[in-house]
NUDRENVO-731936 format. One record per residue (C-alpha): residue number from 0; residue in one letter; x, y, z. Coordinates in steps of 0.05 Angstrom, whole numbers, plus 32768, in hexadecimal, padded with zeros to 4 digits. Example, Ala and Ser with C-alpha at 12.3 -4.5 7.8 and 13.67 -1.06 7.14 Angstrom:
<nodes>
+-----+---+------+------+------+
!   k ! r !    X !    Y !    Z !
+-----+---+------+------+------+
!   0 ! a ! 80F6 ! 7FA6 ! 809C !
!   1 ! s ! 8111 ! 7FEB ! 808F !
+-----+---+------+------+------+
</nodes>
This chain:
<nodes>
+-----+---+------+------+------+
!   k ! r !    X !    Y !    Z !
+-----+---+------+------+------+
!   0 ! x ! 6F25 ! 855B ! 8E04 !
!   1 ! x ! 6F3E ! 8513 ! 8E0B !
!   2 ! x ! 6F24 ! 84EC ! 8E46 !
!   3 ! x ! 6F4B ! 84C4 ! 8E7A !
!   4 ! x ! 6F26 ! 8496 ! 8EAA !
!   5 ! x ! 6F4A ! 847F ! 8EEA !
!   6 ! x ! 6F2A ! 8443 ! 8F0C !
!   7 ! x ! 6F43 ! 8455 ! 8F52 !
!   8 ! x ! 6F63 ! 8493 ! 8F70 !
!   9 ! x ! 6FAE ! 8493 ! 8F67 !
!  10 ! x ! 6FE4 ! 84C3 ! 8F7F !
!  11 ! x ! 6FD0 ! 850B ! 8F6F !
!  12 ! x ! 700F ! 851D ! 8F49 !
!  13 ! x ! 6FFE ! 84F0 ! 8F0E !
!  14 ! x ! 6FB6 ! 8508 ! 8F0E !
!  15 ! x ! 6FCB ! 8551 ! 8F0C !
!  16 ! x ! 6FFA ! 8542 ! 8ED2 !
!  17 ! x ! 6FC0 ! 8523 ! 8EAB !
!  18 ! x ! 6F90 ! 855B ! 8EBB !
!  19 ! x ! 6FBE ! 858C ! 8E97 !
!  20 ! x ! 6FB0 ! 8568 ! 8E55 !
!  21 ! x ! 6F70 ! 8540 ! 8E5C !
!  22 ! x ! 6F2B ! 853C ! 8E7B !
!  23 ! x ! 6F38 ! 850D ! 8EB6 !
!  24 ! x ! 6F03 ! 84E4 ! 8EDB !
!  25 ! x ! 6F17 ! 84BF ! 8F1A !
!  26 ! x ! 6EEE ! 848A ! 8F3E !
!  27 ! x ! 6EEE ! 84A8 ! 8F84 !
!  28 ! x ! 6ECC ! 846C ! 8FA4 !
!  29 ! x ! 6EF9 ! 8444 ! 8FD2 !
!  30 ! x ! 6EE7 ! 8403 ! 8FB0 !
!  31 ! x ! 6EF2 ! 83DA ! 8F71 !
!  32 ! x ! 6EC1 ! 83EA ! 8F3A !
!  33 ! x ! 6E94 ! 83B3 ! 8F22 !
!  34 ! x ! 6E9C ! 839C ! 8EDA !
!  35 ! x ! 6E5C ! 83C1 ! 8EC8 !
!  36 ! x ! 6E73 ! 8402 ! 8EEA !
!  37 ! x ! 6EB8 ! 83FE ! 8ECC !
!  38 ! x ! 6E9D ! 83F3 ! 8E86 !
!  39 ! x ! 6E6B ! 842D ! 8E8E !
!  40 ! x ! 6E9D ! 845F ! 8EA9 !
!  41 ! x ! 6ED4 ! 844D ! 8E79 !
!  42 ! x ! 6EA6 ! 845A ! 8E3E !
!  43 ! x ! 6EC2 ! 848F ! 8E11 !
!  44 ! x ! 6F06 ! 8491 ! 8E34 !
!  45 ! x ! 6F44 ! 849B ! 8E0B !
!  46 ! x ! 6F6E ! 847E ! 8E44 !
!  47 ! x ! 6F5F ! 8453 ! 8E81 !
!  48 ! x ! 6F89 ! 844D ! 8EBF !
!  49 ! x ! 6F80 ! 8409 ! 8EE0 !
!  50 ! x ! 6F97 ! 83E6 ! 8F1F !
!  51 ! x ! 6FA9 ! 839D ! 8F29 !
!  52 ! x ! 6F65 ! 8393 ! 8F4A !
!  53 ! x ! 6F43 ! 83A5 ! 8F08 !
!  54 ! x ! 6F38 ! 8368 ! 8EDC !
!  55 ! x ! 6F3F ! 8382 ! 8E95 !
!  56 ! x ! 6F2E ! 8345 ! 8E6D !
!  57 ! x ! 6F1A ! 833A ! 8E24 !
!  58 ! x ! 6ED2 ! 834C ! 8E32 !
!  59 ! x ! 6EE3 ! 838E ! 8E54 !
!  60 ! x ! 6F15 ! 83A0 ! 8E1E !
!  61 ! x ! 6EE4 ! 8393 ! 8DE6 !
!  62 ! x ! 6EB1 ! 83BF ! 8E09 !
!  63 ! x ! 6EE0 ! 83FB ! 8E07 !
!  64 ! x ! 6ED6 ! 8434 ! 8DD7 !
!  65 ! x ! 6EFC ! 8434 ! 8D95 !
!  66 ! x ! 6F1F ! 8474 ! 8DAC !
!  67 ! x ! 6F40 ! 8450 ! 8DE8 !
!  68 ! x ! 6F8B ! 8451 ! 8DDA !
!  69 ! x ! 6FAB ! 843C ! 8E1B !
!  70 ! x ! 6FA0 ! 8415 ! 8E5B !
!  71 ! x ! 6FD3 ! 842D ! 8E8E !
!  72 ! x ! 6FDA ! 83FB ! 8EC6 !
!  73 ! x ! 6FEE ! 841A ! 8F09 !
!  74 ! x ! 701C ! 83DF ! 8F1A !
!  75 ! x ! 7058 ! 83BA ! 8F02 !
!  76 ! x ! 7030 ! 837A ! 8EF5 !
!  77 ! x ! 6FFC ! 8378 ! 8EBF !
!  78 ! x ! 6FDE ! 8332 ! 8EC5 !
!  79 ! x ! 6F9A ! 8353 ! 8ED2 !
!  80 ! x ! 6F97 ! 836A ! 8E89 !
!  81 ! x ! 6F8C ! 833F ! 8E4B !
!  82 ! x ! 6FC8 ! 8359 ! 8E24 !
!  83 ! x ! 6FB7 ! 8332 ! 8DE5 !
!  84 ! x ! 6F70 ! 834F ! 8DE3 !
!  85 ! x ! 6F8C ! 8395 ! 8DED !
!  86 ! x ! 6FBF ! 838C ! 8DB6 !
!  87 ! x ! 6F89 ! 8374 ! 8D87 !
!  88 ! x ! 6F64 ! 83B5 ! 8D93 !
!  89 ! x ! 6FA5 ! 83DD ! 8D8B !
!  90 ! x ! 6FA1 ! 83F4 ! 8DD3 !
!  91 ! x ! 6FE4 ! 8400 ! 8DF4 !
!  92 ! x ! 6FED ! 83E2 ! 8E3A !
!  93 ! x ! 7020 ! 8400 ! 8E68 !
!  94 ! x ! 7039 ! 83F1 ! 8EAE !
!  95 ! x ! 7065 ! 8415 ! 8EE2 !
!  96 ! x ! 70A8 ! 83F0 ! 8EE5 !
!  97 ! x ! 70E6 ! 8408 ! 8F09 !
!  98 ! x ! 70C4 ! 843E ! 8F33 !
!  99 ! x ! 70B0 ! 840D ! 8F6A !
! 100 ! x ! 70EF ! 83E1 ! 8F68 !
! 101 ! x ! 710F ! 83FB ! 8FA8 !
! 102 ! x ! 70CD ! 83FB ! 8FCF !
! 103 ! x ! 70BE ! 83B2 ! 8FBF !
! 104 ! x ! 7105 ! 839B ! 8FCD !
! 105 ! x ! 7103 ! 83BF ! 9010 !
! 106 ! x ! 70C1 ! 839D ! 9021 !
! 107 ! x ! 70DE ! 8359 ! 9010 !
! 108 ! x ! 7116 ! 8366 ! 9042 !
! 109 ! x ! 70E3 ! 837F ! 9074 !
! 110 ! x ! 70BB ! 833E ! 9070 !
! 111 ! x ! 70FC ! 8316 ! 9074 !
! 112 ! x ! 7111 ! 833A ! 90B3 !
! 113 ! x ! 70CC ! 8336 ! 90D2 !
! 114 ! x ! 70CA ! 82EB ! 90C6 !
! 115 ! x ! 7110 ! 82DD ! 90DE !
! 116 ! x ! 710B ! 8306 ! 911D !
! 117 ! x ! 70C2 ! 82F3 ! 9129 !
! 118 ! x ! 70AD ! 833C ! 912F !
! 119 ! x ! 7063 ! 8331 ! 9127 !
! 120 ! x ! 7062 ! 82F8 ! 915A !
! 121 ! x ! 7089 ! 8325 ! 918A !
! 122 ! x ! 7059 ! 835E ! 9181 !
! 123 ! x ! 701D ! 8331 ! 918F !
! 124 ! x ! 7042 ! 8314 ! 91CC !
! 125 ! x ! 704D ! 8359 ! 91EA !
! 126 ! x ! 7006 ! 8372 ! 91DB !
! 127 ! x ! 6FE9 ! 8334 ! 91FC !
! 128 ! x ! 700D ! 8346 ! 923D !
! 129 ! x ! 7039 ! 8307 ! 923B !
! 130 ! x ! 707B ! 832C ! 923F !
! 131 ! x ! 7093 ! 832B ! 9287 !
! 132 ! x ! 70DE ! 8320 ! 9284 !
! 133 ! x ! 7117 ! 8312 ! 9254 !
! 134 ! x ! 7119 ! 82C8 ! 9242 !
! 135 ! x ! 7155 ! 82A5 ! 9220 !
! 136 ! x ! 712B ! 827C ! 91F0 !
! 137 ! x ! 70F2 ! 82AB ! 91E0 !
! 138 ! x ! 70DF ! 82B1 ! 9196 !
! 139 ! x ! 7123 ! 829C ! 917B !
! 140 ! x ! 7130 ! 82A5 ! 9131 !
! 141 ! x ! 716B ! 82A4 ! 9100 !
! 142 ! x ! 719D ! 82DC ! 90F4 !
! 143 ! x ! 71A1 ! 82F6 ! 90AD !
! 144 ! x ! 71E8 ! 830E ! 90A4 !
! 145 ! x ! 7213 ! 82DF ! 907B !
! 146 ! x ! 71DA ! 82B0 ! 906A !
! 147 ! x ! 71C4 ! 829B ! 9024 !
! 148 ! x ! 718A ! 82BC ! 9000 !
! 149 ! x ! 716C ! 829D ! 8FC2 !
! 150 ! x ! 714A ! 82CF ! 8F93 !
! 151 ! x ! 711A ! 82B2 ! 8F61 !
! 152 ! x ! 7115 ! 82E5 ! 8F29 !
! 153 ! x ! 714F ! 8315 ! 8F23 !
! 154 ! x ! 712D ! 834F ! 8F00 !
! 155 ! x ! 712F ! 8396 ! 8F1B !
! 156 ! x ! 7111 ! 8385 ! 8F5F !
! 157 ! x ! 7138 ! 8345 ! 8F67 !
! 158 ! x ! 7179 ! 836A ! 8F58 !
! 159 ! x ! 7167 ! 83A2 ! 8F89 !
! 160 ! x ! 715A ! 836D ! 8FBF !
! 161 ! x ! 719D ! 834C ! 8FAE !
! 162 ! x ! 71BF ! 838F ! 8FB9 !
! 163 ! x ! 719F ! 8399 ! 8FFE !
! 164 ! x ! 71AE ! 8352 ! 9013 !
! 165 ! x ! 71F6 ! 8352 ! 8FFA !
! 166 ! x ! 720B ! 8398 ! 9011 !
! 167 ! x ! 71DF ! 839C ! 904F !
! 168 ! x ! 71E5 ! 8357 ! 906B !
! 169 ! x ! 7220 ! 8336 ! 9048 !
! 170 ! x ! 71F3 ! 82FF ! 902E !
! 171 ! x ! 7206 ! 82CC ! 8FF9 !
! 172 ! x ! 71D9 ! 82D5 ! 8FBC !
! 173 ! x ! 71BD ! 829C ! 8F94 !
! 174 ! x ! 718C ! 82AB ! 8F5C !
! 175 ! x ! 7161 ! 8288 ! 8F2A !
! 176 ! x ! 7144 ! 82A5 ! 8EEA !
! 177 ! x ! 7138 ! 8293 ! 8EA1 !
! 178 ! x ! 717B ! 82B3 ! 8E91 !
! 179 ! x ! 71BB ! 82C8 ! 8EB4 !
! 180 ! x ! 71C9 ! 830F ! 8ECA !
! 181 ! x ! 7213 ! 831E ! 8EC4 !
! 182 ! x ! 720D ! 8361 ! 8EE8 !
! 183 ! x ! 71EC ! 8343 ! 8F25 !
! 184 ! x ! 7220 ! 830C ! 8F27 !
! 185 ! x ! 7258 ! 833F ! 8F22 !
! 186 ! x ! 723C ! 8372 ! 8F53 !
! 187 ! x ! 7224 ! 8343 ! 8F89 !
! 188 ! x ! 724C ! 8303 ! 8F7D !
! 189 ! x ! 720A ! 82E2 ! 8F6E !
! 190 ! x ! 7206 ! 829B ! 8F55 !
! 191 ! x ! 71D6 ! 8284 ! 8F1F !
! 192 ! x ! 71B8 ! 8241 ! 8F33 !
! 193 ! x ! 717D ! 8213 ! 8F24 !
! 194 ! x ! 713D ! 821E ! 8F4B !
! 195 ! x ! 7145 ! 81DD ! 8F71 !
! 196 ! x ! 718C ! 81EE ! 8F85 !
! 197 ! x ! 7175 ! 8233 ! 8F9D !
! 198 ! x ! 713E ! 8215 ! 8FC7 !
! 199 ! x ! 716C ! 81E1 ! 8FE6 !
! 200 ! x ! 71A4 ! 8211 ! 8FF8 !
! 201 ! x ! 7182 ! 8252 ! 900B !
! 202 ! x ! 7173 ! 8269 ! 9051 !
! 203 ! x ! 7144 ! 829E ! 9036 !
! 204 ! x ! 711D ! 829C ! 8FF4 !
! 205 ! x ! 70FD ! 82D8 ! 8FD3 !
! 206 ! x ! 70CF ! 82D4 ! 8F97 !
! 207 ! x ! 70D0 ! 830A ! 8F61 !
! 208 ! x ! 70B0 ! 82EC ! 8F23 !
! 209 ! x ! 7073 ! 8300 ! 8EFA !
! 210 ! x ! 7035 ! 82D5 ! 8EFC !
! 211 ! x ! 702E ! 82AC ! 8EBC !
! 212 ! x ! 701F ! 8262 ! 8EAD !
! 213 ! x ! 7068 ! 824E ! 8EB9 !
! 214 ! x ! 706B ! 8270 ! 8EFE !
! 215 ! x ! 7027 ! 825F ! 8F1A !
! 216 ! x ! 7031 ! 8231 ! 8F57 !
! 217 ! x ! 707C ! 822D ! 8F47 !
! 218 ! x ! 7084 ! 8225 ! 8F92 !
! 219 ! x ! 705A ! 81EB ! 8FAA !
! 220 ! x ! 7060 ! 81AC ! 8FD5 !
! 221 ! x ! 709D ! 8190 ! 8FB2 !
! 222 ! x ! 70C2 ! 81D2 ! 8FB6 !
! 223 ! x ! 70B4 ! 81DA ! 9000 !
! 224 ! x ! 70D0 ! 8195 ! 900D !
! 225 ! x ! 7112 ! 81AB ! 8FEC !
! 226 ! x ! 711A ! 81E6 ! 901B !
! 227 ! x ! 713E ! 81E7 ! 905D !
! 228 ! x ! 7113 ! 81E0 ! 909A !
! 229 ! x ! 7130 ! 8223 ! 90B0 !
! 230 ! x ! 711E ! 8245 ! 906E !
! 231 ! x ! 70F5 ! 8284 ! 9068 !
! 232 ! x ! 70D0 ! 8294 ! 9028 !
! 233 ! x ! 70BA ! 82DA ! 9013 !
! 234 ! x ! 7088 ! 82EB ! 8FDC !
! 235 ! x ! 707D ! 8332 ! 8FC3 !
! 236 ! x ! 706F ! 831E ! 8F7B !
! 237 ! x ! 702C ! 82FC ! 8F6E !
! 238 ! x ! 7006 ! 82D0 ! 8F9E !
! 239 ! x ! 6FFA ! 8296 ! 8F6E !
! 240 ! x ! 7045 ! 828B ! 8F65 !
! 241 ! x ! 703F ! 8263 ! 8FA5 !
! 242 ! x ! 700C ! 822C ! 8FAF !
! 243 ! x ! 6FEC ! 8249 ! 8FED !
! 244 ! x ! 6FCE ! 8208 ! 9007 !
! 245 ! x ! 7012 ! 81E6 ! 9003 !
! 246 ! x ! 7032 ! 8222 ! 9025 !
! 247 ! x ! 7001 ! 821B ! 905F !
! 248 ! x ! 7014 ! 81D1 ! 9065 !
! 249 ! x ! 705E ! 81E1 ! 9063 !
! 250 ! x ! 7058 ! 8216 ! 9099 !
! 251 ! x ! 702A ! 81EC ! 90C4 !
! 252 ! x ! 7056 ! 81AE ! 90BF !
! 253 ! x ! 7096 ! 81D7 ! 90CB !
! 254 ! x ! 70B3 ! 81C4 ! 9088 !
! 255 ! x ! 70CB ! 820C ! 9086 !
! 256 ! x ! 70D6 ! 823F ! 90BD !
! 257 ! x ! 70AA ! 8278 ! 90A4 !
! 258 ! x ! 708D ! 829F ! 906A !
! 259 ! x ! 7081 ! 82E9 ! 905C !
! 260 ! x ! 704A ! 82F9 ! 902A !
! 261 ! x ! 7033 ! 833A ! 900C !
! 262 ! x ! 7009 ! 8318 ! 8FD7 !
! 263 ! x ! 6FD7 ! 82E0 ! 8FD7 !
! 264 ! x ! 6FB7 ! 82AF ! 8FA5 !
! 265 ! x ! 6F75 ! 82D5 ! 8FAA !
! 266 ! x ! 6F82 ! 8320 ! 8FAC !
! 267 ! x ! 6F61 ! 833D ! 8FEA !
! 268 ! x ! 6F4F ! 82F9 ! 9006 !
! 269 ! x ! 6F7D ! 82D6 ! 9038 !
! 270 ! x ! 6F6C ! 8290 ! 904D !
! 271 ! x ! 6F5C ! 8283 ! 9097 !
! 272 ! x ! 6F91 ! 824C ! 9096 !
! 273 ! x ! 6FC7 ! 8280 ! 9088 !
! 274 ! x ! 6FAC ! 82B1 ! 90BA !
! 275 ! x ! 6FAB ! 827D ! 90F0 !
! 276 ! x ! 6FF6 ! 826F ! 90EB !
! 277 ! x ! 702A ! 8292 ! 9115 !
! 278 ! x ! 7065 ! 8285 ! 90E7 !
! 279 ! x ! 704D ! 82B0 ! 90AE !
! 280 ! x ! 704F ! 82FC ! 90A7 !
! 281 ! x ! 7017 ! 8319 ! 907C !
! 282 ! x ! 7012 ! 835F ! 905D !
! 283 ! x ! 6FDA ! 8379 ! 9030 !
! 284 ! x ! 6FFE ! 8382 ! 8FED !
! 285 ! x ! 7025 ! 83BF ! 9005 !
! 286 ! x ! 706B ! 83AF ! 8FEB !
! 287 ! x ! 706A ! 83ED ! 8FBF !
! 288 ! x ! 7045 ! 8418 ! 8FF3 !
! 289 ! x ! 7076 ! 8451 ! 8FFB !
! 290 ! x ! 7066 ! 849A ! 8FED !
! 291 ! x ! 709F ! 849D ! 8FBB !
! 292 ! x ! 708A ! 845E ! 8F95 !
! 293 ! x ! 7040 ! 8471 ! 8F91 !
! 294 ! x ! 7050 ! 84B7 ! 8F77 !
! 295 ! x ! 7082 ! 849C ! 8F44 !
! 296 ! x ! 704E ! 8468 ! 8F2D !
! 297 ! x ! 701A ! 849E ! 8F21 !
! 298 ! x ! 704D ! 84C8 ! 8EFA !
! 299 ! x ! 705F ! 848C ! 8ECF !
! 300 ! x ! 7015 ! 847F ! 8EC0 !
! 301 ! x ! 700B ! 84C8 ! 8EAD !
! 302 ! x ! 7048 ! 84CB ! 8E81 !
! 303 ! x ! 7033 ! 848D ! 8E5B !
! 304 ! x ! 6FED ! 84A9 ! 8E4E !
! 305 ! x ! 7008 ! 84ED ! 8E38 !
! 306 ! x ! 7038 ! 84CC ! 8E08 !
! 307 ! x ! 7005 ! 849C ! 8DE8 !
! 308 ! x ! 6FCD ! 84CF ! 8DE2 !
! 309 ! x ! 6FFF ! 84FF ! 8DC2 !
! 310 ! x ! 700E ! 84CB ! 8D8D !
! 311 ! x ! 7051 ! 84B5 ! 8DA9 !
! 312 ! x ! 7068 ! 8471 ! 8DC2 !
! 313 ! x ! 705A ! 845F ! 8E0B !
! 314 ! x ! 7096 ! 8460 ! 8E3A !
! 315 ! x ! 7087 ! 841D ! 8E5A !
! 316 ! x ! 705C ! 83F4 ! 8E2C !
! 317 ! x ! 7056 ! 83AB ! 8E40 !
! 318 ! x ! 7049 ! 8395 ! 8DF8 !
! 319 ! x ! 7083 ! 837F ! 8DCD !
+-----+---+------+------+------+
</nodes>
């Protein structure tokens, strides 16, 4: 029987689907496997299910058995995998697009609202026993309705966010991408603009781009200086899209009003400088953390593996 190795426990529905066809081994430890452990346990696997926290580089890929046919990443992003090395070994790499679109868009709005209405600061204020009476100037922030949101990257998640912002809050939509999206422009009266124009004119900025050489640190000191002092920036894409040190400076110097981050330059490691600031809301990479999204991700992973190990094309291969 063909073997599937899963590097961390995922939603049970996908695992049960795989068990109907294959011998499935799951790492039950609540931790990331070391390179040595991963290599050892993946030995002889026909398929491997990985997470973003698993670094599947050229060395790891070349250590895999010749029978390995697919690496199914339990995520939309796949910058943790050396795609060129996998392709050279004729290993299919898949991801889980679409199924987490709504969840991530909702989380972006959640961070935006939390920053604007200073929810975390208010929570801390109450818990510290400081709340005694209503005050006219306590924790003031901007309203959202009718304001301008700039969306950098208008793929599935960016478009879903545009829909929420347009229909839910009557916001004006500006967007920047490598190409125009006629449907988004038609449905949400969105305007395609340069990145600099978007940064200058937006009250809220939300990032939805993959991490690649052209997007690393695309938001840095110069970009923060273009923004309104009242601007709020949200990042649910990849941490390194923002130069974190320059973000700290911008928040500390009040160049912008606030930031909401679900991702960080170093996964699982948040700088003390960020943690010490009050005008930033931090969440632990949970933008896709809904029951519905996690289950759909596991189903997508299972379907890809079943297809590939049955000799058919993957449903969501990331290779061209």
